[in-house]
C-alpha positions as CSV (number, residue, x, y, z in Angstrom):
1,M,199.8,119.1,139.0
2,Q,202.7,116.9,140.1
3,R,203.4,113.5,138.6
4,S,205.1,110.6,140.3
5,A,207.4,108.3,138.4
6,A,204.6,105.8,138.1
7,N,202.5,108.4,136.2
8,L,205.2,109.5,133.7
9,P,204.7,108.6,130.1
10,A,207.0,105.7,128.9
11,R,209.0,108.1,126.6
12,Y,210.2,110.0,129.8
13,L,210.9,106.9,131.9
14,F,213.8,105.6,129.7
15,P,215.9,108.8,129.8
16,V,215.3,109.1,133.6
17,L,216.4,105.5,134.2
18,C,219.5,106.0,132.0
19,G,220.5,109.1,134.0
20,V,220.1,107.2,137.3
21,L,222.3,104.3,136.0
22,V,225.0,106.7,134.8
23,C,225.1,108.4,138.2
24,V,225.3,105.0,139.9
25,A,228.1,103.8,137.6
26,A,230.0,107.1,138.1
27,T,229.7,106.7,141.9
28,G,231.0,103.1,141.7
29,A,234.0,104.2,139.7
30,V,234.9,106.9,142.2
31,L,234.5,104.5,145.1
32,A,236.6,101.8,143.3
33,D,239.4,104.4,142.9
34,Q,239.6,104.8,146.7
35,A,241.1,102.5,149.3
36,R,240.8,102.7,153.0
37,R,244.2,102.8,154.7
38,E,244.6,102.4,158.5
39,F,247.7,103.2,160.5
40,S,248.6,103.2,164.2
41,V,251.1,105.9,165.1
42,S,252.5,106.5,168.6
43,A,254.7,109.3,169.9
44,R,257.4,108.8,172.6
45,K,260.5,110.7,173.5
46,Y,261.2,112.8,170.4
47,A,260.0,110.2,167.8
48,Y,256.9,108.9,166.0
49,T,256.5,105.2,165.4
50,V,254.3,103.9,162.6
51,T,253.2,100.3,163.3
52,G,254.4,97.9,160.6
53,S,257.0,100.3,159.3
54,D,260.7,100.8,160.0
55,Q,260.4,104.5,159.1
56,A,258.5,107.3,160.6
57,E,256.5,107.6,157.4
58,I,252.9,107.1,156.3
59,R,252.5,106.4,152.6
60,V,249.2,106.5,150.8
61,Q,247.8,107.1,147.3
62,L,245.8,110.1,146.1
63,N,242.1,109.8,147.2
64,D,242.7,107.1,149.8
65,L,240.5,107.3,152.9
66,V,243.0,107.5,155.8
67,R,242.4,106.5,159.4
68,I,245.1,107.1,161.9
69,T,244.9,105.9,165.5
70,F,247.3,108.2,167.3
71,S,248.6,107.6,170.8
72,A,251.2,109.1,173.2
73,E,253.3,106.8,175.4
74,D,255.1,109.1,177.8
75,I,253.8,112.7,177.9
76,P,251.0,114.4,175.8
77,H,251.9,114.7,172.1
78,S,250.2,116.0,169.0
79,F,249.9,114.7,165.5
80,T,250.0,117.9,163.4
81,I,250.2,118.5,159.6
82,D,250.0,122.2,159.2
83,D,250.1,122.7,155.4
84,D,248.1,125.1,153.2
85,H,245.9,122.1,152.3
86,Y,245.9,119.7,155.2
87,R,245.2,121.3,158.6
88,I,245.3,118.4,161.0
89,S,246.1,118.7,164.7
90,K,245.1,116.1,167.2
91,R,246.4,115.8,170.8
92,A,246.8,112.5,172.6
93,E,247.3,112.0,176.3
94,P,249.2,108.9,177.5
95,G,246.9,106.0,177.5
96,K,244.1,107.8,175.6
97,A,244.4,107.3,171.8
98,T,242.6,109.5,169.3
99,T,241.4,108.7,165.8
100,I,241.9,110.9,162.8
101,D,239.9,110.3,159.6
102,F,240.4,112.2,156.3
103,R,240.8,111.8,152.5
104,A,244.3,112.1,151.1
105,D,243.2,114.5,148.3
106,K,246.5,116.4,147.7
107,A,249.6,114.7,146.5
108,G,253.0,115.6,148.0
109,T,255.2,115.0,151.0
110,F,254.1,116.7,154.2
111,V,255.8,117.0,157.6
112,I,254.1,115.5,160.7
113,Y,255.2,117.1,163.9
114,C,254.3,117.6,167.6
115,N,253.1,121.2,168.1
116,L,252.9,121.1,172.0
117,M,255.1,123.3,174.1
118,I,255.6,120.9,177.0
119,D,259.1,120.2,175.9
120,D,261.0,122.4,173.4
121,R,263.1,119.4,172.1
122,C,259.9,117.4,171.4
123,R,258.5,120.3,169.3
124,K,261.8,120.5,167.3
125,D,262.7,116.8,167.0
126,T,259.5,114.8,166.9
127,R,259.0,114.4,163.1
128,A,257.5,112.0,160.6
129,R,256.4,112.2,156.9
130,F,253.0,111.9,155.3
131,V,253.5,110.9,151.6
132,V,250.7,111.0,149.1
133,T,251.5,109.6,145.6
134,D,249.5,109.9,142.4
135,R,247.7,106.7,141.3
């Protein structure tokens, strides 16, 4: 015989409600520890540009939710972080931006590069940094 919450004896209801409240509080604490960070990154002629920054660098804190709008201005480019942890590779055609969403769940400094073989110099010289710091 199954019982609904309405049919539970009062002595069971209090522990169940306390458990639910603890889960809700823990979820709220985790969400409060996250921030949503948005960046616009464009690639053009051997360089990345991060809007609002004078450096080719994206800086976030551990557990931030990251959204990157990536665009190419001259030829196709990619936004690639090829690390043991972050495996991100998105291609953008000129005039067609792409969006990349992920959680910054590993601290460190990671290289962003173009992995396309259209232009050898582009593959070697188009570089930026993704920096994740501890809170």
